[in-house]
C-alpha positions in Angstrom: 77.2 127.6 80.1 75.9 127.2 83.6 77.4 123.7 83.8 80.8 124.9 82.8 80.6 127.7 85.3 79.9 125.1 88.0 82.9 122.9 87.0 85.0 125.9 87.0 84.0 126.8 90.6 84.5 123.2 91.7 88.0 123.2 90.2 88.8 126.5 91.9 87.7 124.9 95.3 89.9 122.0 94.8 92.9 124.1 93.8 92.5 126.1 96.9 92.3 122.9 99.2 95.6 121.6 97.5 97.3 124.9 98.1 96.1 125.1 101.7 97.4 121.5 102.3 100.7 122.5 100.9 101.0 125.5 103.3 99.8 123.5 106.3 102.3 120.8 105.6 105.1 123.2 105.3 104.0 125.0 108.5 103.6 121.7 110.4 107.0 120.5 109.3 108.8 123.7 110.4 106.9 123.9 113.7 107.5 120.1 114.4 111.2 120.5 113.7 111.6 123.5 116.0 109.8 121.7 118.9 111.6 118.5 118.1 114.9 120.2 118.6 114.0 122.1 121.8 111.3 119.7 123.3 111.6 117.0 125.9 111.7 113.2 125.1 107.9 112.8 125.2 107.2 115.6 122.9 109.8 114.5 120.4 107.8 111.4 119.5 104.8 113.4 118.8 106.6 116.0 116.8 108.2 113.1 114.7 104.8 112.0 113.9 103.9 115.5 113.1 106.8 116.0 110.7 106.1 112.5 109.0 102.5 113.6 108.5 103.6 116.9 107.1 106.0 115.4 104.7 103.3 113.2 103.4 100.9 116.1 103.0 103.6 118.0 101.2 104.2 115.1 98.9 100.6 114.8 98.1 99.9 118.6 97.6 103.2 119.7 96.3 105.8 121.9 97.8 105.4 125.1 95.6 101.6 124.8 95.1 100.7 126.8 98.1 103.4 129.4 97.6 102.4 130.1 94.1 98.7 130.1 94.9 99.0 132.5 97.9 101.9 134.5 96.3 104.3 133.9 99.3 107.9 134.5 98.0 
């Protein structure tokens, strides 16, 4: 029983990290897009990198995983 409780807690921790990655990816993409539109030419290159990284993070973690986990509707 103790071993099953341990694995359940590990699974809950992994689920939280995946949901957090999904939310951070979505937030990074939105902030990157806003600054990309209104920023200067130097900042645009950095924000393009942020948006690409955010898209990869959303692709790995899933788009709706964080919104379902944290109940953001």
